[in-house]
C-alpha positions, 0 to 999 in steps of 0.5 A: 902258262902256270904262274907260281911266285912273284916277278922281280918287279913285284919283289922290288916294289914290295921291298921299297914300300917296306923300306919306306914304312920302316924308315917312317917307323924308326924316325917316329920312334926316335922323335918319341924318344927325344920328346920323352927325354925333354919331358923328363928333363923339364919334369926334373927341373920343375920338381927341383924348382918346386922343392927350392921354392917350398924350402924358401917359403918354409923359411919365410914362414918363420921370418924373424922380426926384431923388436923394432918391427923390421924383418931384415931381408936383404937381396944382394948380388954376389961376385963369383969370379967373372959372374954376378949371382943373386943372393937372398938373405934373411933371419928366421926362427927355428926350434930345430937345431943346426948343430945338435951337439952345441948350444945355440939360440933360436934365430938363424941367418938363412941365405939362398944363392945360385952357385955354378957347379961345374958343367954338364953334357946336355946330350939330346935335350935340345939345349946345346949341341951334343958333346958341348958342356953347359955350365950347371947352376944349383940353388944353395941354402946356407943356414947359420945360427946367430950368436948374440953379440956378433954381427953377421 
């Protein structure tokens, strides 16, 4: 008897093996995609923190020290609605003007604090369930020129 072709059992076995291999490949690609999203989110957060930290270091480099030798650095807790946020306030010296069109001195009050900025849908980054809103917080830098004779 001349056998040309495959039997039904051979085709079913080959299809089953192909389906298992495809399932493993799809699962692996999905895991790689989720890992890449987590890595990108972590890298973005790391870059943001590094930028904020460098900005604070830049401001502290020119820390204003008054005639008595004190630097006047204050750490406070600010109430924002139902939450309490940390705040760092100090005086710095800068030759760069904040308000270009108005006369001002070289001493500035700098304040850093964390502010809630609405919410974000985290999606598949592993921090919350998909579709669940998570409050987003940002670091805010406020700089104001010190006017002689006015207490801040």
